[in-house]
All heavy atoms as TSV, in Angstrom:
chain	resi	resn	atom	element	x	y	z
A	1	MET	N	N	-1.931	-11.488	7.008
A	1	MET	CA	C	-1.323	-10.296	6.412
A	1	MET	C	C	0.124	-10.624	6.046
A	1	MET	O	O	0.837	-11.320	6.777
A	1	MET	CB	C	-1.293	-9.157	7.418
A	1	MET	CG	C	-2.637	-8.530	7.622
A	1	MET	SD	S	-2.492	-7.065	8.646
A	1	MET	CE	C	-3.756	-7.373	9.837
A	2	ASP	N	N	0.555	-10.092	4.904
A	2	ASP	CA	C	1.934	-10.351	4.497
A	2	ASP	C	C	2.701	-9.079	4.196
A	2	ASP	O	O	3.768	-9.078	3.620
A	2	ASP	CB	C	1.991	-11.283	3.300
A	2	ASP	CG	C	1.335	-10.668	2.056
A	2	ASP	OD1	O	0.801	-9.546	2.153
A	2	ASP	OD2	O	1.372	-11.353	1.028
A	3	HIS	N	N	2.109	-7.928	4.532
A	3	HIS	CA	C	2.767	-6.648	4.260
A	3	HIS	C	C	2.202	-5.611	5.216
A	3	HIS	O	O	1.056	-5.671	5.605
A	3	HIS	CB	C	2.531	-6.249	2.849
A	3	HIS	CG	C	3.229	-5.023	2.435
A	3	HIS	ND1	N	4.563	-5.023	2.105
A	3	HIS	CD2	C	2.829	-3.760	2.407
A	3	HIS	CE1	C	4.900	-3.789	1.815
A	3	HIS	NE2	N	3.892	-2.977	1.992
A	4	SER	N	N	3.029	-4.618	5.535
A	4	SER	CA	C	2.534	-3.510	6.313
A	4	SER	C	C	3.185	-2.227	5.888
A	4	SER	O	O	4.278	-2.255	5.300
A	4	SER	CB	C	2.792	-3.740	7.792
A	4	SER	OG	O	4.128	-3.771	8.082
A	5	SER	N	N	2.519	-1.102	6.137
A	5	SER	CA	C	3.094	0.213	5.830
A	5	SER	C	C	2.492	1.214	6.851
A	5	SER	O	O	1.458	0.914	7.439
A	5	SER	CB	C	2.861	0.634	4.389
A	5	SER	OG	O	1.489	0.612	4.075
A	6	PHE	N	N	3.106	2.343	6.984
A	6	PHE	CA	C	2.638	3.373	7.841
A	6	PHE	C	C	2.165	4.589	7.102
A	6	PHE	O	O	2.887	5.121	6.240
A	6	PHE	CB	C	3.742	3.780	8.825
A	6	PHE	CG	C	4.046	2.742	9.835
A	6	PHE	CD1	C	5.061	1.759	9.583
A	6	PHE	CD2	C	3.371	2.693	11.046
A	6	PHE	CE1	C	5.344	0.835	10.491
A	6	PHE	CE2	C	3.661	1.698	11.975
A	6	PHE	CZ	C	4.626	0.759	11.686
A	7	TYR	N	N	1.007	5.065	7.431
A	7	TYR	CA	C	0.483	6.310	6.891
A	7	TYR	C	C	1.165	7.418	7.638
A	7	TYR	O	O	1.144	7.518	8.860
A	7	TYR	CB	C	-1.047	6.353	7.139
A	7	TYR	CG	C	-1.726	7.605	6.714
A	7	TYR	CD1	C	-2.209	7.732	5.392
A	7	TYR	CD2	C	-1.925	8.685	7.576
A	7	TYR	CE1	C	-2.878	8.860	5.009
A	7	TYR	CE2	C	-2.537	9.816	7.181
A	7	TYR	CZ	C	-3.006	9.916	5.896
A	7	TYR	OH	O	-3.643	11.045	5.486
A	8	VAL	N	N	1.902	8.286	6.903
A	8	VAL	CA	C	2.749	9.239	7.601
A	8	VAL	C	C	2.464	10.706	7.326
A	8	VAL	O	O	2.799	11.564	8.123
A	8	VAL	CB	C	4.241	8.996	7.294
A	8	VAL	CG1	C	4.689	7.676	7.899
A	8	VAL	CG2	C	4.565	8.995	5.805
A	9	VAL	N	N	1.908	11.041	6.133
A	9	VAL	CA	C	1.729	12.451	5.810
A	9	VAL	C	C	0.395	12.646	5.091
A	9	VAL	O	O	0.038	11.839	4.238
A	9	VAL	CB	C	2.869	12.962	4.895
A	9	VAL	CG1	C	2.673	14.427	4.568
A	9	VAL	CG2	C	4.231	12.735	5.510
A	10	ASN	N	N	-0.304	13.644	5.518
A	10	ASN	CA	C	-1.635	13.978	4.908
A	10	ASN	C	C	-1.462	15.094	3.873
A	10	ASN	O	O	-0.905	16.151	4.206
A	10	ASN	CB	C	-2.583	14.369	6.023
A	10	ASN	CG	C	-3.981	14.626	5.523
A	10	ASN	OD1	O	-4.405	14.055	4.517
A	10	ASN	ND2	N	-4.716	15.496	6.204
A	11	ASN	N	N	-1.890	14.833	2.649
A	11	ASN	CA	C	-1.926	15.871	1.603
A	11	ASN	C	C	-0.546	16.561	1.391
A	11	ASN	O	O	-0.389	17.752	1.559
A	11	ASN	CB	C	-3.000	16.921	1.917
A	11	ASN	CG	C	-3.358	17.727	0.712
A	11	ASN	OD1	O	-3.243	17.249	-0.428
A	11	ASN	ND2	N	-3.824	18.954	0.949
A	12	ALA	N	N	0.416	15.738	0.951
A	12	ALA	CA	C	1.765	16.267	0.727
A	12	ALA	C	C	2.203	15.815	-0.673
A	12	ALA	O	O	1.593	14.945	-1.282
A	12	ALA	CB	C	2.706	15.827	1.804
A	13	LYS	N	N	3.354	16.272	-1.104
A	13	LYS	CA	C	3.870	15.881	-2.458
A	13	LYS	C	C	4.756	14.643	-2.299
A	13	LYS	O	O	5.597	14.588	-1.418
A	13	LYS	CB	C	4.698	17.086	-3.001
A	13	LYS	CG	C	4.912	17.023	-4.509
A	13	LYS	CD	C	5.418	18.273	-5.070
A	13	LYS	CE	C	4.318	19.275	-5.377
A	13	LYS	NZ	N	3.400	18.926	-6.410
A	14	THR	N	N	4.524	13.695	-3.167
A	14	THR	CA	C	5.305	12.450	-3.146
A	14	THR	C	C	6.764	12.696	-3.413
A	14	THR	O	O	7.145	13.613	-4.158
A	14	THR	CB	C	4.747	11.420	-4.146
A	14	THR	OG1	O	5.502	10.205	-4.058
A	14	THR	CG2	C	4.818	11.921	-5.564
A	15	GLN	N	N	7.609	11.871	-2.782
A	15	GLN	CA	C	9.072	11.958	-3.076
A	15	GLN	C	C	9.504	10.899	-4.038
A	15	GLN	O	O	10.631	10.891	-4.449
A	15	GLN	CB	C	9.854	11.885	-1.749
A	15	GLN	CG	C	9.579	13.055	-0.871
A	15	GLN	CD	C	10.524	13.159	0.287
A	15	GLN	OE1	O	11.407	12.369	0.453
A	15	GLN	NE2	N	10.295	14.130	1.153
A	16	ASP	N	N	8.587	9.983	-4.419
A	16	ASP	CA	C	8.909	8.899	-5.373
A	16	ASP	C	C	8.353	9.274	-6.713
A	16	ASP	O	O	7.410	8.620	-7.205
A	16	ASP	CB	C	8.388	7.578	-4.874
A	16	ASP	CG	C	8.826	6.390	-5.725
A	16	ASP	OD1	O	9.527	6.614	-6.738
A	16	ASP	OD2	O	8.549	5.256	-5.325
A	17	THR	N	N	8.865	10.303	-7.351
A	17	THR	CA	C	8.299	10.796	-8.609
A	17	THR	C	C	8.497	9.777	-9.788
A	17	THR	O	O	7.766	9.838	-10.736
A	17	THR	CB	C	8.885	12.164	-8.985
A	17	THR	OG1	O	10.301	12.062	-9.020
A	17	THR	CG2	C	8.489	13.213	-8.028
A	18	ALA	N	N	9.491	8.913	-9.630
A	18	ALA	CA	C	9.737	7.916	-10.677
A	18	ALA	C	C	8.517	6.975	-10.807
A	18	ALA	O	O	8.162	6.563	-11.917
A	18	ALA	CB	C	10.941	7.101	-10.370
A	19	HIS	N	N	7.848	6.605	-9.687
A	19	HIS	CA	C	6.719	5.698	-9.736
A	19	HIS	C	C	5.408	6.417	-9.712
A	19	HIS	O	O	4.422	6.012	-10.275
A	19	HIS	CB	C	6.776	4.758	-8.513
A	19	HIS	CG	C	7.820	3.723	-8.578
A	19	HIS	ND1	N	9.050	3.864	-7.965
A	19	HIS	CD2	C	7.944	2.597	-9.287
A	19	HIS	CE1	C	9.820	2.870	-8.193
A	19	HIS	NE2	N	9.173	2.028	-9.024
A	20	ASP	N	N	5.334	7.576	-8.970
A	20	ASP	CA	C	4.062	8.245	-8.700
A	20	ASP	C	C	3.815	9.453	-9.589
A	20	ASP	O	O	2.702	9.939	-9.678
A	20	ASP	CB	C	3.978	8.717	-7.278
A	20	ASP	CG	C	3.969	7.554	-6.304
A	20	ASP	OD1	O	3.470	6.498	-6.632
A	20	ASP	OD2	O	4.502	7.732	-5.201
A	21	GLY	N	N	4.832	9.919	-10.214
A	21	GLY	CA	C	4.710	11.204	-10.957
A	21	GLY	C	C	4.818	12.383	-10.003
A	21	GLY	O	O	5.211	12.221	-8.861
A	22	ASN	N	N	4.457	13.537	-10.416
A	22	ASN	CA	C	4.550	14.716	-9.589
A	22	ASN	C	C	3.177	15.019	-9.032
A	22	ASN	O	O	2.440	15.866	-9.552
A	22	ASN	CB	C	5.076	15.893	-10.426
A	22	ASN	CG	C	5.351	17.085	-9.574
A	22	ASN	OD1	O	5.510	17.014	-8.402
A	22	ASN	ND2	N	5.397	18.273	-10.197
A	23	VAL	N	N	2.754	14.298	-7.978
A	23	VAL	CA	C	1.428	14.429	-7.447
A	23	VAL	C	C	1.430	14.740	-5.956
A	23	VAL	O	O	2.464	14.574	-5.300
A	23	VAL	CB	C	0.618	13.159	-7.705
A	23	VAL	CG1	C	0.429	12.875	-9.171
A	23	VAL	CG2	C	1.283	11.935	-7.082
A	24	THR	N	N	0.320	15.182	-5.471
A	24	THR	CA	C	0.070	15.451	-4.065
A	24	THR	C	C	-1.012	14.563	-3.505
A	24	THR	O	O	-2.005	14.309	-4.208
A	24	THR	CB	C	-0.344	16.924	-3.882
A	24	THR	OG1	O	0.716	17.736	-4.334
A	24	THR	CG2	C	-0.596	17.220	-2.416
A	25	GLY	N	N	-0.860	13.983	-2.314
A	25	GLY	CA	C	-1.869	13.120	-1.729
A	25	GLY	C	C	-1.430	12.623	-0.428
A	25	GLY	O	O	-0.484	13.135	0.226
A	26	ASP	N	N	-2.109	11.554	0.105
A	26	ASP	CA	C	-1.799	10.928	1.370
A	26	ASP	C	C	-0.660	10.012	1.154
A	26	ASP	O	O	-0.642	9.159	0.259
A	26	ASP	CB	C	-2.981	10.215	1.920
A	26	ASP	CG	C	-4.177	11.140	2.133
A	26	ASP	OD1	O	-3.893	12.350	2.468
A	26	ASP	OD2	O	-5.321	10.737	2.014
A	27	LEU	N	N	0.372	10.067	2.008
A	27	LEU	CA	C	1.634	9.307	1.778
A	27	LEU	C	C	1.889	8.284	2.850
A	27	LEU	O	O	1.442	8.413	3.979
A	27	LEU	CB	C	2.833	10.294	1.783
A	27	LEU	CG	C	2.734	11.505	0.817
A	27	LEU	CD1	C	3.955	12.356	0.954
A	27	LEU	CD2	C	2.495	11.062	-0.615
A	28	ILE	N	N	2.596	7.176	2.432
A	28	ILE	CA	C	2.958	6.121	3.349
A	28	ILE	C	C	4.470	5.924	3.293
A	28	ILE	O	O	5.117	6.294	2.309
A	28	ILE	CB	C	2.236	4.815	3.015
A	28	ILE	CG1	C	2.600	4.334	1.604
A	28	ILE	CG2	C	0.736	4.959	3.174
A	28	ILE	CD1	C	2.185	2.930	1.311
A	29	ASN	N	N	4.990	5.221	4.301
A	29	ASN	CA	C	6.360	4.689	4.277
A	29	ASN	C	C	6.195	3.161	4.461
A	29	ASN	O	O	5.328	2.709	5.152
A	29	ASN	CB	C	7.170	5.212	5.447
A	29	ASN	CG	C	7.538	6.669	5.254
A	29	ASN	OD1	O	7.359	7.272	4.246
A	29	ASN	ND2	N	8.007	7.268	6.353
A	30	GLN	N	N	7.119	2.428	3.816
A	30	GLN	CA	C	7.159	0.977	4.010
A	30	GLN	C	C	8.593	0.471	3.798
A	30	GLN	O	O	9.409	1.149	3.125
A	30	GLN	CB	C	6.187	0.273	3.025
A	30	GLN	CG	C	6.557	0.454	1.595
A	30	GLN	CD	C	5.441	-0.122	0.680
A	30	GLN	OE1	O	4.270	0.003	0.983
A	30	GLN	NE2	N	5.852	-0.688	-0.404
A	31	HIS	N	N	8.873	-0.704	4.352
A	31	HIS	CA	C	10.271	-1.162	4.328
A	31	HIS	C	C	10.420	-2.531	3.700
A	31	HIS	O	O	11.540	-2.961	3.531
A	31	HIS	CB	C	10.818	-1.167	5.762
A	31	HIS	CG	C	10.969	0.198	6.277
A	31	HIS	ND1	N	11.922	1.135	5.789
A	31	HIS	CD2	C	10.302	0.884	7.217
A	31	HIS	CE1	C	11.771	2.266	6.432
A	31	HIS	NE2	N	10.812	2.139	7.315
A	32	SER	N	N	9.356	-3.248	3.361
A	32	SER	CA	C	9.577	-4.513	2.649
A	32	SER	C	C	10.101	-4.304	1.265
A	32	SER	O	O	10.933	-5.040	0.781
A	32	SER	CB	C	8.301	-5.357	2.645
A	32	SER	OG	O	7.253	-4.631	2.001
A	33	ILE	N	N	9.624	-3.290	0.640
A	33	ILE	CA	C	10.255	-2.705	-0.558
A	33	ILE	C	C	10.437	-1.254	-0.191
A	33	ILE	O	O	9.521	-0.539	0.061
A	33	ILE	CB	C	9.283	-2.815	-1.804
A	33	ILE	CG1	C	8.953	-4.253	-2.114
A	33	ILE	CG2	C	9.887	-2.121	-3.001
A	33	ILE	CD1	C	7.899	-4.423	-3.200
A	34	GLU	N	N	11.657	-0.782	-0.140
A	34	GLU	CA	C	11.941	0.505	0.376
A	34	GLU	C	C	11.163	1.604	-0.314
A	34	GLU	O	O	11.335	1.843	-1.497
A	34	GLU	CB	C	13.450	0.806	0.338
A	34	GLU	CG	C	14.291	-0.029	1.232
A	34	GLU	CD	C	14.011	0.177	2.698
A	34	GLU	OE1	O	13.714	1.314	3.156
A	34	GLU	OE2	O	14.024	-0.812	3.423
A	35	ARG	N	N	10.263	2.271	0.413
A	35	ARG	CA	C	9.530	3.383	-0.119
A	35	ARG	C	C	9.447	4.460	0.976
A	35	ARG	O	O	9.222	4.141	2.121
A	35	ARG	CB	C	8.086	2.937	-0.406
A	35	ARG	CG	C	8.012	1.895	-1.481
A	35	ARG	CD	C	8.148	2.436	-2.865
A	35	ARG	NE	N	7.847	1.423	-3.846
A	35	ARG	CZ	C	8.675	1.097	-4.791
A	35	ARG	NH1	N	9.811	1.657	-4.912
A	35	ARG	NH2	N	8.319	0.142	-5.639
A	36	TYR	N	N	9.683	5.700	0.605
A	36	TYR	CA	C	9.638	6.793	1.527
A	36	TYR	C	C	8.735	7.879	0.982
A	36	TYR	O	O	8.994	8.424	-0.114
A	36	TYR	CB	C	11.068	7.353	1.754
A	36	TYR	CG	C	11.120	8.492	2.697
A	36	TYR	CD1	C	10.955	8.313	4.070
A	36	TYR	CD2	C	11.306	9.781	2.264
A	36	TYR	CE1	C	10.984	9.382	4.918
A	36	TYR	CE2	C	11.386	10.867	3.121
A	36	TYR	CZ	C	11.185	10.634	4.463
A	36	TYR	OH	O	11.194	11.725	5.364
A	37	HIS	N	N	7.706	8.177	1.696
A	37	HIS	CA	C	6.691	9.199	1.295
A	37	HIS	C	C	6.178	8.988	-0.107
A	37	HIS	O	O	6.384	9.796	-0.999
A	37	HIS	CB	C	7.326	10.621	1.462
A	37	HIS	CG	C	7.475	11.030	2.893
A	37	HIS	ND1	N	7.939	12.245	3.249
A	37	HIS	CD2	C	7.178	10.424	4.033
A	37	HIS	CE1	C	7.961	12.369	4.532
A	37	HIS	NE2	N	7.491	11.228	5.050
A	38	VAL	N	N	5.518	7.808	-0.307
A	38	VAL	CA	C	4.944	7.465	-1.587
A	38	VAL	C	C	3.403	7.590	-1.471
A	38	VAL	O	O	2.823	7.488	-0.381
A	38	VAL	CB	C	5.335	6.108	-2.128
A	38	VAL	CG1	C	6.812	6.051	-2.377
A	38	VAL	CG2	C	4.911	5.041	-1.115
A	39	ILE	N	N	2.746	7.757	-2.601
A	39	ILE	CA	C	1.306	7.873	-2.616
A	39	ILE	C	C	0.620	6.612	-2.027
A	39	ILE	O	O	1.000	5.511	-2.286
A	39	ILE	CB	C	0.818	8.095	-4.082
A	39	ILE	CG1	C	1.207	9.509	-4.501
A	39	ILE	CG2	C	-0.697	7.940	-4.226
A	39	ILE	CD1	C	0.550	10.625	-3.715
A	40	TRP	N	N	-0.377	6.871	-1.207
A	40	TRP	CA	C	-1.129	5.846	-0.490
A	40	TRP	C	C	-1.768	4.845	-1.443
A	40	TRP	O	O	-1.708	3.646	-1.255
A	40	TRP	CB	C	-2.156	6.530	0.395
A	40	TRP	CG	C	-3.353	5.742	0.755
A	40	TRP	CD1	C	-4.633	6.002	0.361
A	40	TRP	CD2	C	-3.428	4.633	1.640
A	40	TRP	NE1	N	-5.471	5.084	0.921
A	40	TRP	CE2	C	-4.752	4.210	1.680
A	40	TRP	CE3	C	-2.488	3.904	2.335
A	40	TRP	CZ2	C	-5.176	3.150	2.432
A	40	TRP	CZ3	C	-2.893	2.829	3.096
A	40	TRP	CH2	C	-4.251	2.462	3.136
A	41	ASN	N	N	-2.408	5.290	-2.491
A	41	ASN	CA	C	-3.151	4.415	-3.357
A	41	ASN	C	C	-2.341	4.177	-4.656
A	41	ASN	O	O	-2.328	4.973	-5.529
A	41	ASN	CB	C	-4.498	5.061	-3.737
A	41	ASN	CG	C	-5.388	4.084	-4.536
A	41	ASN	OD1	O	-4.982	3.050	-4.871
A	41	ASN	ND2	N	-6.586	4.525	-4.776
A	42	ARG	N	N	-1.699	3.009	-4.717
A	42	ARG	CA	C	-0.845	2.650	-5.851
A	42	ARG	C	C	-1.419	1.522	-6.671
A	42	ARG	O	O	-0.771	0.554	-6.937
A	42	ARG	CB	C	0.519	2.366	-5.438
A	42	ARG	CG	C	1.224	3.537	-4.721
A	42	ARG	CD	C	2.563	3.159	-4.215
A	42	ARG	NE	N	3.373	2.778	-5.347
A	42	ARG	CZ	C	4.621	3.130	-5.476
A	42	ARG	NH1	N	5.202	3.867	-4.633
A	42	ARG	NH2	N	5.305	2.742	-6.506
A	43	ASP	N	N	-2.693	1.632	-7.015
A	43	ASP	CA	C	-3.358	0.525	-7.719
A	43	ASP	C	C	-2.628	0.057	-8.947
A	43	ASP	O	O	-2.605	-1.129	-9.208
A	43	ASP	CB	C	-4.784	0.950	-8.138
A	43	ASP	CG	C	-5.748	0.906	-6.971
A	43	ASP	OD1	O	-5.407	0.288	-5.934
A	43	ASP	OD2	O	-6.837	1.517	-7.075
A	44	LYS	N	N	-2.068	0.969	-9.724
A	44	LYS	CA	C	-1.387	0.540	-10.977
A	44	LYS	C	C	-0.229	-0.368	-10.776
A	44	LYS	O	O	0.183	-1.118	-11.630
A	44	LYS	CB	C	-1.013	1.751	-11.817
A	44	LYS	CG	C	0.097	2.616	-11.178
A	44	LYS	CD	C	0.424	3.785	-12.022
A	44	LYS	CE	C	1.526	4.621	-11.366
A	44	LYS	NZ	N	1.905	5.764	-12.157
A	45	GLU	N	N	0.379	-0.323	-9.540
A	45	GLU	CA	C	1.549	-1.202	-9.274
A	45	GLU	C	C	1.207	-2.433	-8.443
A	45	GLU	O	O	2.054	-3.209	-8.122
A	45	GLU	CB	C	2.614	-0.358	-8.551
A	45	GLU	CG	C	3.127	0.732	-9.458
A	45	GLU	CD	C	4.544	1.123	-9.089
A	45	GLU	OE1	O	5.177	0.422	-8.306
A	45	GLU	OE2	O	4.986	2.157	-9.629
A	46	ASN	N	N	-0.074	-2.571	-8.024
A	46	ASN	CA	C	-0.452	-3.690	-7.205
A	46	ASN	C	C	-1.118	-4.724	-8.129
A	46	ASN	O	O	-2.319	-4.618	-8.433
A	46	ASN	CB	C	-1.404	-3.228	-6.117
A	46	ASN	CG	C	-1.863	-4.361	-5.231
A	46	ASN	OD1	O	-1.409	-5.518	-5.377
A	46	ASN	ND2	N	-2.687	-4.069	-4.245
A	47	GLN	N	N	-0.383	-5.744	-8.489
A	47	GLN	CA	C	-0.934	-6.773	-9.385
A	47	GLN	C	C	-2.001	-7.605	-8.765
A	47	GLN	O	O	-2.800	-8.255	-9.426
A	47	GLN	CB	C	0.205	-7.632	-9.941
A	47	GLN	CG	C	1.205	-6.858	-10.764
A	47	GLN	CD	C	2.392	-7.730	-11.146
A	47	GLN	OE1	O	2.521	-8.867	-10.690
A	47	GLN	NE2	N	3.266	-7.187	-11.937
A	48	ARG	N	N	-2.051	-7.588	-7.427
A	48	ARG	CA	C	-3.063	-8.367	-6.722
A	48	ARG	C	C	-4.159	-7.472	-6.117
A	48	ARG	O	O	-4.799	-7.761	-5.143
A	48	ARG	CB	C	-2.437	-9.193	-5.604
A	48	ARG	CG	C	-1.460	-10.160	-6.139
A	48	ARG	CD	C	-0.822	-11.041	-5.075
A	48	ARG	NE	N	-0.844	-10.431	-3.771
A	48	ARG	CZ	C	-0.198	-10.938	-2.718
A	48	ARG	NH1	N	0.492	-12.010	-2.848
A	48	ARG	NH2	N	-0.300	-10.334	-1.601
A	49	ARG	N	N	-4.372	-6.316	-6.736
A	49	ARG	CA	C	-5.292	-5.295	-6.201
A	49	ARG	C	C	-6.750	-5.792	-6.024
A	49	ARG	O	O	-7.452	-5.359	-5.126
A	49	ARG	CB	C	-5.336	-4.056	-7.062
A	49	ARG	CG	C	-5.862	-4.186	-8.436
A	49	ARG	CD	C	-5.743	-2.906	-9.213
A	49	ARG	NE	N	-5.705	-3.134	-10.628
A	49	ARG	CZ	C	-4.591	-3.327	-11.377
A	49	ARG	NH1	N	-3.460	-3.322	-10.785
A	49	ARG	NH2	N	-4.677	-3.577	-12.641
A	50	ASP	N	N	-7.193	-6.770	-6.782
A	50	ASP	CA	C	-8.513	-7.336	-6.612
A	50	ASP	C	C	-8.637	-8.125	-5.352
A	50	ASP	O	O	-9.766	-8.369	-4.869
A	50	ASP	CB	C	-8.897	-8.192	-7.806
A	50	ASP	CG	C	-9.061	-7.359	-9.089
A	50	ASP	OD1	O	-9.299	-6.158	-8.991
A	50	ASP	OD2	O	-8.973	-7.955	-10.169
A	51	TYR	N	N	-7.562	-8.602	-4.798
A	51	TYR	CA	C	-7.553	-9.429	-3.609
A	51	TYR	C	C	-6.931	-8.750	-2.377
A	51	TYR	O	O	-6.806	-9.319	-1.340
A	51	TYR	CB	C	-6.792	-10.750	-3.851
A	51	TYR	CG	C	-7.278	-11.430	-5.087
A	51	TYR	CD1	C	-6.541	-11.383	-6.294
A	51	TYR	CD2	C	-8.450	-12.100	-5.114
A	51	TYR	CE1	C	-6.992	-11.980	-7.409
A	51	TYR	CE2	C	-8.944	-12.720	-6.226
A	51	TYR	CZ	C	-8.208	-12.654	-7.393
A	51	TYR	OH	O	-8.676	-13.306	-8.496
A	52	THR	N	N	-6.543	-7.474	-2.545
A	52	THR	CA	C	-5.914	-6.752	-1.447
A	52	THR	C	C	-6.945	-6.283	-0.419
A	52	THR	O	O	-7.963	-5.675	-0.791
A	52	THR	CB	C	-5.123	-5.525	-2.047
A	52	THR	OG1	O	-4.146	-5.996	-2.903
A	52	THR	CG2	C	-4.496	-4.704	-0.890
A	53	ARG	N	N	-6.636	-6.527	0.835
A	53	ARG	CA	C	-7.506	-5.989	1.893
A	53	ARG	C	C	-6.673	-5.014	2.726
A	53	ARG	O	O	-5.494	-5.259	2.937
A	53	ARG	CB	C	-7.959	-7.141	2.824
A	53	ARG	CG	C	-8.879	-8.102	2.208
A	53	ARG	CD	C	-9.372	-9.060	3.194
A	53	ARG	NE	N	-10.186	-10.087	2.501
A	53	ARG	CZ	C	-10.529	-11.247	3.040
A	53	ARG	NH1	N	-10.136	-11.556	4.234
A	53	ARG	NH2	N	-11.277	-12.055	2.341
A	54	ILE	N	N	-7.318	-3.903	3.121
A	54	ILE	CA	C	-6.588	-2.892	3.836
A	54	ILE	C	C	-7.226	-2.816	5.227
A	54	ILE	O	O	-8.437	-2.636	5.388
A	54	ILE	CB	C	-6.683	-1.551	3.137
A	54	ILE	CG1	C	-5.994	-1.616	1.786
A	54	ILE	CG2	C	-6.077	-0.459	3.998
A	54	ILE	CD1	C	-6.183	-0.439	0.898
A	55	TYR	N	N	-6.366	-2.964	6.261
A	55	TYR	CA	C	-6.810	-2.844	7.645
A	55	TYR	C	C	-6.125	-1.598	8.196
A	55	TYR	O	O	-4.937	-1.431	8.095
A	55	TYR	CB	C	-6.375	-4.031	8.470
A	55	TYR	CG	C	-6.910	-5.352	7.959
A	55	TYR	CD1	C	-6.150	-6.130	7.092
A	55	TYR	CD2	C	-8.129	-5.796	8.353
A	55	TYR	CE1	C	-6.629	-7.326	6.579
A	55	TYR	CE2	C	-8.646	-6.998	7.897
A	55	TYR	CZ	C	-7.864	-7.780	6.991
A	55	TYR	OH	O	-8.364	-8.948	6.512
A	56	ALA	N	N	-6.886	-0.732	8.764
A	56	ALA	CA	C	-6.343	0.522	9.273
A	56	ALA	C	C	-6.643	0.631	10.780
A	56	ALA	O	O	-7.761	0.226	11.266
A	56	ALA	CB	C	-6.967	1.731	8.609
A	57	PHE	N	N	-5.689	1.120	11.512
A	57	PHE	CA	C	-5.884	1.338	12.984
A	57	PHE	C	C	-4.969	2.425	13.446
A	57	PHE	O	O	-3.940	2.744	12.800
A	57	PHE	CB	C	-5.664	0.074	13.804
A	57	PHE	CG	C	-4.318	-0.568	13.623
A	57	PHE	CD1	C	-3.265	-0.280	14.426
A	57	PHE	CD2	C	-4.139	-1.498	12.585
A	57	PHE	CE1	C	-2.030	-0.839	14.241
A	57	PHE	CE2	C	-2.894	-2.057	12.384
A	57	PHE	CZ	C	-1.820	-1.753	13.215
A	58	GLU	N	N	-5.322	3.046	14.518
A	58	GLU	CA	C	-4.547	4.177	15.092
A	58	GLU	C	C	-3.778	3.721	16.260
A	58	GLU	O	O	-4.364	3.070	17.200
A	58	GLU	CB	C	-5.471	5.351	15.431
A	58	GLU	CG	C	-4.766	6.555	15.898
A	58	GLU	CD	C	-5.696	7.710	16.175
A	58	GLU	OE1	O	-6.891	7.627	15.796
A	58	GLU	OE2	O	-5.259	8.676	16.813
A	59	LEU	N	N	-2.552	3.997	16.343
A	59	LEU	CA	C	-1.752	3.666	17.520
A	59	LEU	C	C	-1.923	4.721	18.585
A	59	LEU	O	O	-1.895	5.915	18.282
A	59	LEU	CB	C	-0.261	3.548	17.143
A	59	LEU	CG	C	0.083	2.475	16.110
A	59	LEU	CD1	C	1.550	2.610	15.689
A	59	LEU	CD2	C	-0.220	1.128	16.661
A	60	PRO	N	N	-2.068	4.333	19.822
A	60	PRO	CA	C	-2.226	5.337	20.887
A	60	PRO	C	C	-0.938	6.111	21.091
A	60	PRO	O	O	0.165	5.600	20.911
A	60	PRO	CB	C	-2.569	4.498	22.111
A	60	PRO	CG	C	-2.123	3.168	21.831
A	60	PRO	CD	C	-2.092	2.976	20.328
A	61	THR	N	N	-1.075	7.382	21.426
A	61	THR	CA	C	0.107	8.200	21.663
A	61	THR	C	C	0.403	8.366	23.167
A	61	THR	O	O	-0.379	8.136	23.971
A	61	THR	CB	C	-0.050	9.611	21.066
A	61	THR	OG1	O	-1.250	10.198	21.585
A	61	THR	CG2	C	-0.137	9.490	19.572
């Protein structure tokens, strides 16, 4: 793996309207490229989308 992000909000409005438009959906935060509350599925911006693997797990509380 060479990147990670956190799923943070379910069914909310994105705050990155410049990249995502004015949409509602599942949001993530990430820090390798600063993103705050952006849409979970950003296929149009992932140039390696055909090779991207997503691993999901839940952290215990």
